[in-house]
N, C-alpha and C positions, 0 to 999 in steps of 0.2 A: 480342453486345455490342459497343457502339463506347467505346473506352479513348480518354481526352480526354486533354490533356496537363496538365502541372503547373499548378496556379494555378486550374482550373476547380471547380466544386463537387464533382465526383467525380473527383477524382483518385486515380489507381491506384498510385502511387508511395509504396508503405510508411513512407518515412519523412517524407513531405509530412503538415503538419499538417491537410489538407485531407480527407487519406485517413482521419486519424485520428478525424474528426470521423463519419463515415459508410461504412458498406460497402455497395457498391449490389450487390445480388443478379442483378436484372433491371431491365425499364424502370418497371416498376409497384409495385417493394417494396424498401424501405431495412432494413439493421437495425443496431443499435450495435455499434459494431467491437467492442465488448468480449466479447459473447457470438460471437466467432470467438476473438478473443487470450486471450481468459480458459478456454480449455479445453484439455484435455489433447493433443487434436492441435496447438492453436495453440503449447503450451508446446515441445511436441517438436521444430516447426519451427524454434523460434527458437533452441532445444538445441543443432539441427542448424546449423543458420548458425554460432551459437559456436565451435563446434569448427572450423571452418575458418575460422576468424578474421573473422565477419563478425557485427557487434553492433550492433546499431539501439534504441537508448534513450531514454526519454523520461518523466524523473518528474518529477510537479508537490512541493515543498517545500510543508509546511502548517506551520505555527506558531499556539501554543495562550498565551497567558500565564493564570499560575493565580491572578490576583485575586479571580476567581468561579469560586464551585463549579462543575460539573458541572449540566444538568440530570438532575431524578430518571429513574430509569429502574431496571426491575425486571425479575427473570430467570423465566422460567416456575416453576410449582413444583415441579416433577420435579428443578430444577438448583440446585447451591450455588454458590458462589463462593470460591475457595482463592487464597491467595496465598503464593509460596514463590520459592526458590533452583531453579535447573535441577535438582539432584538430588533435590528432592522431585519429580519427574515424569518419567514414562516416557514423551517423544515418540517417533513415530514415522510413517513416511507423510509424508503432507503437513505434520503439526505438527513433523517434526524439525527442529531449529532449530542444527546443527553450529556457526554463528557466538558461540553464549552462552557465557559465563564465569561464574564463582560471583560475579563482581560484581554478574550482572545478577537481575531479577527477574521473575515470570510471573505475570499474575493466570489465571485458569483456570476455568471453567466445569464443572462435575462433575456427572454424574448414575450413583450408584453408585461406582462403581470406572473409570467410560466420561470420559474428557475430549472434550469437546463443542467447547471451543473454548478458546484463546489469545491473549494479547497480553504479548508480553515488552514488558522494559521495561527500558532500557539507560542508566545512570547514569557520568559521571564517566571517561569515557574513550573514544578514538577507535573508528570504529567501519568497518569497511570494506564500503562497496555495492560487490556484489558488479556488477549492471548498469552501473553506473559505471566499473567496474575504480580505484576510488580510495578512499582510506580520508579520511573526512572527522570532524571535530569539532565538535560542535553546542554551542549556549551552554544550558544547562540537560539536559532529559532527550532521548533519543531514544525515539520509539515506532516498532514496526516488526513486520511478521510477523504481523499480526493474523490470524487463521483459525478458522473455524467450520464444523463439518462441513455438506456440502450438507442436509442432511434436517431441522436447524434451524435454515436462514437463513430472513429475514423475521418472526422473533418475537421481536426487541429483542435479543439475547444478544450481537452484537458492539457494538451501542450501551452496553449494560452494562458488558461490559469495558472499553470505552475509558474510560467515567466512573467506575470502580475503579480504574482504574488512574493516572487524573488526583486520585483523592482520595489513593489511596495516596502519589505523587509528592509532593503537596502536604504531606503529614502527616510523612513520614519521611525530607526532605531539603530543602536550604536553596535550590534551585532556583526559579528564578522565571517558568520556563516551558520549553515541551514542542516539539519537533519533530516531524515525522513526513514521511517519502518514497514516493511511490503512484505506479504506474506510471498514465500520461496518459489512458490508455485503460482505466483501474479506476473505471468511474464508480460503480458501488455502496461501494467504500471512500471514495473521496472525499466522498459524501453522508455515510457515517456519521461520518466527521472534522466535517464543517461542522456537523453535527447537535449535535455535543459542544462546538461553539464554534471548533473550527480554525479558522482564516483560510488561505487560500492567499497564496503566500508570493512564487513565483518557479517557474519551469520550468528544470529542466538535462536538455541534450541532449547525449548522448556516442553517436557514432558511430564503428566500426573498421571498416575492410579491408584485412585481415590488418596490415600495418605503420604503413597511415595511420591518423592519428588525428583527431577534432574534436570539438571539446568546447565548448560554448555553454550560457549563462544568461539568461533574459528574465526581467524581474520581471512580475510579473502582478496583475491585479487582483482583490483578495481578496474584492470582493460578485460576481463574476460566479458566475453558478450551477456546478456542478459538472456537466463535458460528456466525453466522449473529446475530446480534442487533438489 
């Protein structure tokens, strides 16, 4: 396999935007990069790099005003929605969210006693964004940590969690908009956000090589379809 220099459509430099658009496997087949990076081996690789002082983060910031209600979305009949504080739910494994405080709320999809998916909601407090190694303050609410167990994906659960979270914020608070940050390679989550009315606002990049840090923000076109960047 021939490795081409940065700037080509098949760039292999991980922090280059061209690389984040697609990952070339061979001369005849390409796969979306999120199918590689959003896996357990991919997460372990980034964790290993971070443990050695190397961080490569690219997050897209989304925003949605609460002027209009979200589109209607329903759960499969086996599931119900619950809203509560972090103390109301026992979250473990991939759903563990140590960043939660008593100020936050959780919208959860539940089957019997099992939690199938969650959408945490943060209001009225700064939030430490670990991939950016920075505490950010958002105008309005902040949605983060959306997760649905693999066997229940592609069944409208994530869309319904987001839609119900939007309704909750609109009814129970005085904020007028909601923000969200998603990995630039996380195409499925970006599509779900756009499905309920979120618009892409900016790209936040953060790179660290031990003590050397570089941060960059770039405005992006909200009308551009979600894809890996």
